[in-house]
C-alpha positions in Angstrom: 145.2 83.1 64.9 145.2 79.5 66.2 146.2 78.9 69.8 146.4 75.5 71.6 145.8 75.9 75.3 147.1 73.4 77.9 146.6 72.6 81.5 149.3 70.1 82.3 150.7 69.0 85.6 147.8 70.4 87.6 144.7 68.6 88.7 142.9 67.3 85.6 145.1 67.9 82.5 143.3 69.2 79.5 143.7 70.8 76.0 141.7 73.4 74.1 141.9 74.8 70.6 141.0 78.4 70.0 140.8 80.1 66.6 140.4 83.8 66.3 139.2 84.0 69.9 136.6 81.3 69.5 136.7 77.8 71.1 136.8 75.0 68.5 137.4 72.0 70.7 138.5 71.0 74.1 138.6 68.0 76.5 140.1 66.7 79.7 142.8 64.1 79.3 141.2 61.9 81.9 138.3 61.1 79.5 140.8 59.5 77.1 143.3 57.7 79.5 140.5 56.8 82.0 142.6 58.0 85.0 140.4 60.3 87.0 141.9 63.8 87.6 145.1 62.8 85.7 148.1 65.1 85.7 149.6 63.4 82.6 150.5 65.5 79.6 147.3 65.8 77.6 148.5 64.1 74.5 145.2 62.4 73.5 143.3 65.6 74.2 145.7 67.5 72.0 145.3 64.9 69.2 141.5 65.3 69.5 141.7 69.1 69.3 144.0 69.1 66.3 141.8 66.5 64.5 138.7 68.6 65.1 140.4 71.7 63.8 141.7 69.7 60.8 145.2 71.0 61.5 148.7 69.9 62.5 150.5 71.2 65.6 152.8 73.2 63.3 149.7 75.1 62.0 149.2 76.6 65.5 150.5 80.1 66.0 151.1 79.6 69.7 150.7 77.2 72.6 149.5 78.5 75.9 150.4 76.7 79.1 148.5 77.5 82.3 151.4 77.9 84.7 154.3 80.3 84.7 157.7 79.0 86.0 158.9 82.6 85.7 157.0 83.4 88.9 159.8 81.5 90.8 162.3 84.2 89.7 161.0 86.4 92.5 163.9 85.2 94.6 167.1 83.5 93.5 166.6 79.7 93.6 169.9 79.0 95.4 168.9 75.7 97.0 167.4 74.2 93.9 168.6 74.1 90.3 169.9 77.6 89.7 173.1 77.3 91.8 173.5 73.5 91.4 172.7 72.7 87.8 172.1 69.0 87.3 171.5 69.0 83.6 172.2 71.4 80.8 168.5 71.3 79.9 168.0 73.3 83.1 169.5 76.3 81.3 166.0 77.3 80.3 165.3 78.3 83.9 168.7 78.8 85.5 170.2 81.3 83.0 167.4 83.9 83.5 167.5 83.2 87.3 171.2 84.0 87.4 170.9 87.0 85.1 168.4 88.6 87.5 171.4 89.1 89.9 172.4 92.0 87.5 169.1 93.8 87.3 165.9 94.4 89.3 164.1 91.1 89.8 160.8 90.9 88.0 158.4 88.0 87.9 156.4 88.5 84.7 152.7 87.7 84.2 153.8 85.5 81.3 156.9 84.3 79.5 157.3 83.3 75.9 159.6 80.4 74.9 160.4 80.9 71.2 162.3 78.6 68.9 164.3 78.9 65.7 162.7 79.5 62.4 163.0 75.9 61.4 161.3 74.6 64.6 158.3 72.3 64.1 156.6 73.3 67.3 155.0 76.7 67.9 156.2 79.3 70.4 154.9 78.6 73.9 153.4 81.1 76.3 153.5 80.3 80.0 150.8 82.3 81.7 150.2 82.8 85.5 147.8 80.3 86.9 145.4 82.8 88.4 145.4 84.9 85.2 144.2 81.8 83.3 141.5 81.3 85.9 140.4 84.9 85.5 140.5 84.7 81.7 138.5 81.5 81.7 135.7 83.2 83.5 135.8 86.8 82.1 136.3 86.0 78.4 133.5 83.4 78.4 131.1 85.7 80.2 128.7 88.1 78.5 130.2 91.1 80.2 132.4 93.8 78.7 133.4 94.9 82.2 133.4 92.7 85.3 134.9 92.4 88.7 136.9 89.1 88.9 137.6 86.9 91.9 139.7 83.8 91.7 140.2 81.4 94.6 141.9 78.0 94.8 144.5 76.1 96.9 147.3 77.9 95.1 148.7 78.8 91.7 152.5 79.4 91.8 152.4 81.4 95.0 148.9 83.1 94.7 145.8 81.7 96.4 143.4 84.6 95.8 143.3 87.3 93.2 141.0 90.3 92.9 140.9 91.8 89.4 138.9 94.0 87.0 138.2 92.9 83.5 137.7 95.5 80.8 137.0 94.3 77.2 140.4 92.7 76.4 142.3 93.5 79.6 142.6 92.0 83.1 144.0 94.4 85.7 145.1 92.8 89.0 143.8 94.9 92.0 145.2 92.8 94.9 146.2 89.3 95.7 146.7 86.8 98.5 149.6 84.4 98.7 150.4 81.2 100.6 149.9 80.2 103.4 146.5 82.0 103.4 144.4 80.0 101.1 140.6 79.5 101.0 141.0 76.4 98.9 143.4 74.9 101.4 141.1 76.0 104.3 138.3 73.9 102.8 140.6 71.0 102.0 141.9 71.0 105.6 138.4 70.3 107.0 137.7 67.8 104.2 140.8 65.8 105.4 139.9 66.3 109.1 136.5 64.8 108.5 138.1 61.6 107.0 137.8 62.4 103.3 140.4 62.9 100.6 141.7 66.4 100.4 141.6 68.1 97.0 139.1 65.5 95.9 136.1 64.9 98.2 135.2 68.5 98.9 131.9 67.7 97.1 131.0 65.3 99.9 131.7 67.8 102.6 129.6 70.4 100.8 126.7 67.9 100.7 127.2 67.2 104.5 126.8 70.9 105.3 123.1 70.7 104.3 122.0 68.6 107.2 120.0 70.2 109.9 122.0 70.0 113.1 123.1 72.4 115.8 126.5 73.8 114.8 126.5 77.2 116.6 129.0 75.8 119.2 131.6 75.3 116.4 131.1 78.6 114.6 132.9 80.7 117.2 135.7 78.2 117.4 136.4 78.0 113.7 136.0 81.7 113.3 138.8 82.2 115.9 141.3 80.5 113.6 140.9 83.1 110.8 141.2 86.9 110.6 139.4 89.1 108.1 141.9 91.9 107.4 141.1 95.6 106.8 142.5 95.4 103.2 139.7 93.0 102.2 141.8 89.8 102.5 142.1 87.2 105.2 144.7 85.2 107.2 144.7 81.7 108.6 146.3 81.1 112.0 149.2 78.8 111.2 149.1 77.2 114.6 145.9 75.4 113.3 146.8 75.0 109.6 150.0 73.5 108.2 149.2 72.8 104.6 151.9 75.2 103.5 154.5 72.9 105.0 155.1 70.2 102.5 156.9 68.0 104.9 153.7 67.6 107.1 151.5 64.6 106.4 148.3 66.4 107.5 146.9 69.8 106.6 145.8 70.4 110.2 147.6 70.5 113.5 146.7 68.8 116.8 145.6 72.2 118.0 142.7 72.2 115.5 141.7 68.7 116.4 141.6 69.7 120.1 139.6 72.9 119.3 136.9 70.8 117.6 136.5 68.2 120.4 139.6 66.0 119.9 138.1 63.9 117.1 139.4 63.1 113.6 137.3 61.5 111.0 138.0 57.9 109.8 138.0 57.0 106.2 134.8 55.1 105.2 132.9 55.7 108.5 129.2 56.6 108.3 128.9 60.4 108.9 127.1 61.4 112.1 126.1 64.7 113.9 129.8 65.6 114.4 130.5 65.4 110.7 127.4 67.4 109.8 128.1 70.1 112.4 131.8 70.5 111.4 130.9 70.6 107.7 128.1 73.1 108.3 130.1 75.4 110.5 133.1 75.3 108.1 130.9 76.1 105.1 129.4 79.0 107.0 132.9 80.5 107.8 134.0 79.8 104.2 131.1 81.9 103.0 132.0 84.7 105.5 135.5 84.8 104.1 134.4 84.8 100.4 131.8 87.5 101.1 134.4 89.6 102.8 136.6 89.3 99.7 133.7 90.1 97.4 132.5 93.2 99.3 136.0 94.6 99.2 136.2 93.8 95.4 132.9 95.7 94.9 134.1 98.7 96.9 137.3 98.8 94.8 135.6 98.4 91.4 132.0 99.6 91.9 131.1 97.2 89.0 127.8 95.4 89.2 129.0 92.5 87.1 131.0 89.7 88.7 132.8 86.6 87.4 134.2 83.8 89.7 136.8 81.2 88.9 139.2 78.8 90.5 138.6 75.5 92.1 136.9 77.0 95.2 134.0 78.2 93.0 133.0 74.6 92.4 131.3 75.4 95.7 127.8 75.6 94.1 126.2 76.1 97.5 128.0 79.5 97.9 127.6 80.4 94.2 123.8 80.3 94.7 124.1 82.9 97.5 126.5 85.4 96.0 124.0 87.9 94.7 122.0 87.7 97.9 125.1 88.2 100.1 127.0 90.9 98.2 126.3 94.2 96.3 126.8 92.7 92.9 123.8 92.5 90.5 125.0 90.0 87.8 127.0 86.8 88.2 128.8 84.5 85.8 130.5 81.3 86.8 132.1 79.3 83.9 131.3 75.6 83.2 134.9 74.6 84.2 136.2 77.0 86.9 138.7 74.5 88.4 142.1 73.7 87.0 140.7 71.6 84.1 139.4 74.9 82.6 142.7 76.6 82.6 143.6 75.2 79.1 140.6 77.4 78.0 141.8 80.3 80.1 145.4 80.2 78.9 144.4 80.2 75.3 141.9 83.0 75.7 144.4 85.1 77.7 147.0 84.8 75.0 144.3 85.5 72.3 142.7 88.5 74.0 145.2 90.1 76.5 148.4 89.6 74.5 147.3 89.6 70.9 144.1 91.7 71.3 141.9 89.3 69.3 138.2 90.3 69.1 136.0 88.8 71.8 133.0 86.6 71.2 130.1 87.6 73.4 127.7 84.8 72.3 126.7 82.0 74.6 129.5 79.6 75.3 128.6 75.9 75.5 130.5 73.2 77.3 129.7 70.8 74.5 133.1 71.1 72.9 134.3 67.5 73.3 134.3 64.4 71.0 131.3 63.5 68.9 130.4 60.0 67.5 128.0 59.5 64.6 125.5 56.6 64.2 127.9 54.6 62.0 130.7 54.7 64.6 128.3 53.7 67.4 126.7 50.9 65.4 130.2 49.6 64.4 131.2 49.5 68.1 128.1 47.5 69.1 128.5 45.1 66.3 132.2 44.6 67.2 131.2 43.7 70.7 128.2 41.6 69.6 125.8 43.9 71.5 122.0 43.6 70.8 120.4 46.9 70.1 117.3 48.5 68.6 116.8 51.7 66.7 114.5 54.3 68.3 111.6 55.7 66.3 111.3 58.9 68.4 114.2 59.4 70.9 112.6 62.1 73.0 109.3 60.4 73.4 110.7 56.9 74.1 113.3 58.2 76.6 110.6 60.2 78.4 108.4 57.2 78.5 111.1 55.1 80.2 111.8 57.9 82.7 108.1 58.4 83.6 107.8 54.7 84.2 110.5 54.9 86.9 113.4 53.6 84.8 116.9 55.0 85.1 118.3 55.8 81.6 121.9 56.5 80.5 122.0 59.0 77.7 125.0 59.3 75.3 124.4 61.9 72.7 126.1 64.7 70.8 129.5 66.4 71.8 130.9 65.5 75.2 130.8 68.2 77.9 134.1 69.7 78.8 133.8 70.4 82.6 133.1 68.4 85.8 129.4 68.3 85.1 127.3 66.4 82.6 124.7 68.6 81.1 122.6 66.2 79.0 125.0 64.7 76.6 126.8 62.2 78.9 124.1 61.9 81.6 122.1 59.5 83.7 118.5 60.5 83.8 115.5 59.7 86.0 112.1 60.8 87.3 112.4 63.4 90.2 109.1 62.3 91.7 110.3 58.9 92.7 111.4 58.8 96.3 113.6 55.7 95.9 115.5 57.0 92.8 118.3 58.8 94.6 119.1 55.7 96.8 118.9 53.4 93.8 121.3 55.5 91.7 123.8 55.9 94.6 123.8 52.3 95.6 123.6 50.2 92.4 124.8 52.6 89.7 127.1 55.3 91.0 128.3 53.3 94.0 128.7 56.3 96.2 127.5 57.7 99.6 123.7 57.7 100.2 123.5 61.3 101.2 125.0 62.7 98.0 122.3 64.7 96.1 121.4 64.8 92.4 120.8 67.8 90.2 117.6 68.9 88.5 117.5 69.8 84.8 114.5 72.1 84.2 113.1 73.9 81.1 114.4 77.4 81.3 111.0 79.0 80.8 109.6 77.2 83.8 112.4 77.3 86.3 110.8 80.1 88.4 107.7 78.0 89.0 109.5 75.3 90.8 112.6 77.0 92.2 113.0 80.2 94.2 114.3 82.3 91.4 112.8 85.1 89.3 111.4 84.5 85.8 114.1 84.4 83.2 116.7 83.1 85.6 119.6 81.2 83.9 121.8 78.6 85.5 123.2 76.8 82.4 126.0 74.8 84.0 124.7 73.5 87.3 126.9 76.1 88.9 124.5 77.2 91.6 122.5 75.5 94.4 119.0 77.1 94.6 116.1 76.5 97.0 113.3 74.3 95.6 110.0 76.1 96.2 108.5 74.7 99.4 105.3 73.5 97.9 107.2 71.2 95.5 109.8 69.7 97.8 107.8 66.6 98.8 106.7 66.1 95.3 110.2 66.2 93.9 112.2 64.2 96.5 114.9 62.9 94.1 116.3 66.4 93.4 115.6 68.0 96.7 118.5 67.9 99.2 118.2 67.8 102.9 117.9 71.6 103.2 115.3 71.9 100.5 117.8 72.9 97.8 118.8 71.6 94.4 121.9 72.2 92.1 120.0 73.7 89.2 120.5 73.4 85.4 118.2 75.5 83.3 117.9 74.1 79.7 117.2 76.2 76.6 116.1 74.7 73.3 118.8 76.6 71.4 121.5 75.3 73.7 120.6 71.6 73.5 117.5 70.8 71.4 117.4 67.0 72.0 117.8 67.3 75.7 115.1 70.1 75.8 112.7 67.9 73.9 113.2 65.0 76.3 112.4 67.2 79.3 109.4 68.6 77.4 108.1 65.0 76.7 108.6 64.1 80.4 106.4 67.1 81.3 103.6 65.8 79.1 103.7 62.5 80.9 104.4 63.6 84.5 103.3 67.2 84.7 106.8 68.4 85.7 109.3 69.9 83.2 112.1 68.5 85.3 114.3 65.4 85.3 117.1 64.1 87.5 120.5 64.5 85.9 123.8 63.1 87.1 127.0 62.3 85.3 127.4 59.1 83.3 130.1 57.4 85.2 130.6 55.2 88.3 132.4 56.3 91.4 136.1 56.7 90.9 136.0 56.8 87.1 135.9 59.8 84.7 132.7 60.6 82.8 132.3 58.4 79.6 133.8 59.7 76.4 133.3 57.0 73.7 130.7 54.3 72.9 133.1 51.8 74.4 133.2 53.8 77.6 129.4 54.0 77.7 129.0 50.3 77.2 131.7 49.4 79.8 129.9 51.7 82.4 126.5 50.3 81.4 127.5 46.7 82.0 129.6 47.4 85.1 126.6 49.1 86.9 123.0 48.5 87.7 121.8 50.6 84.7 119.1 48.9 82.6 118.8 51.2 79.6 121.4 52.9 77.5 120.6 55.4 74.7 123.3 56.2 72.2 122.2 58.6 69.6 119.2 56.8 68.0 119.9 53.4 69.5 118.8 51.7 72.7 120.5 48.9 74.5 118.7 47.0 77.3 119.8 44.4 79.8 
């Protein structure tokens, strides 16, 4: 069974091809059209998936779209198209909406749009947004059974869903709907601080690490939320107005007054007010999420937990979940935000609807395009780029890194999610105190306080980070404390609060990347390197050799490695 999964119209469109329950290929559309977080239909991502699978679209059994318009049949859409049809094409929605006047209204988990026998496109499943989030996490996890929490701004009407996964089934326990949204709560403060909502939450999370007094704000922000007895939460709508689409801001003047009468200004240098608001809001966010999770544990009594939805890009909280809750085991997928819902939609149709056998092996994010030496060499010759062939990639890259050079690495299949994990990465020596500032200022062109992640050999992570031996963090999904004795020795990967967003690297997951880190250890004594995504601020991560060269020449990078070739300025 071949299923093409789509995330279209939501943040960061994508496509994924699944065959007999296994992922064959997948990519975000932004990597092809170079429009960061594009909502465009993922045409080029689809072409890539079909080419990788050596099939045509008509060879797919089904298409799975990660949004269900049938959810809007909960009530009759009188004021929109169902009572005032504009085009006959609207029949696909308006006929069922009107027929529900004759029977009990029912908003299904999914709907199937089938075509005539001679149709050249496959039947299309439209799956509820939060079910695709849940499927993305649960079916990629190693667990047969797991509690599932999904949180984001909203999907259809839902903002939070508590579920239980059991082999090929996802059972919804309870859910939260608009206007009570944890994703919107975080976005509100992102906007209040002068940043772009639904985009710059990363920056606010980084600000929350600064050591400032924030106690005076905790009680104030806490007064705007209520943790309910049924394990959910409510936002006081006199402070939050994100559910009102006609409002230009997510927050009201009442929230501004509560926090001292100040609003952040775009581009201003953050000060103690920014740090304190970010730190207090992050703390309250964690209180809400922990409240949800403790209720989920009491309902399921399951020790395994999976998390998904855009909120769980919050790697700071992800790193605290086991410590703060009763769960024993945690899995967060490599693409928990909307971009991963093409994966979730395809896996939901495969496993929940058609009962395809699950694959419990390790699931890699390296499912994107690959370019061989011939294609790379052809690109460089076309652009008249001077290059050399490396004799030993891992040794020569490690030598550059240990000498204080910053190296862009383009190798193997592109990563799917928001994070580069060694195949489309910028690498550097974590011992160099000036590395972070240099990368931020002349390569990434972003704020000086933004931290960089450490990639560490899996077997040695417990030596340098406050985790037990055998700890895995494969996708940079958790922020973990750096052991205190190494914080001054590893300044480039240690954030203001002594933490780092960890990636543990196993040889069987990425042999070339593992070998580079191993060679760095021989030269520096540390099995750790700085790893940040290969892009400049405002642009998607590079996909092709042309993208790599463009980014290389438009930034302060001095060395570019593509497969077995090196380009220098």
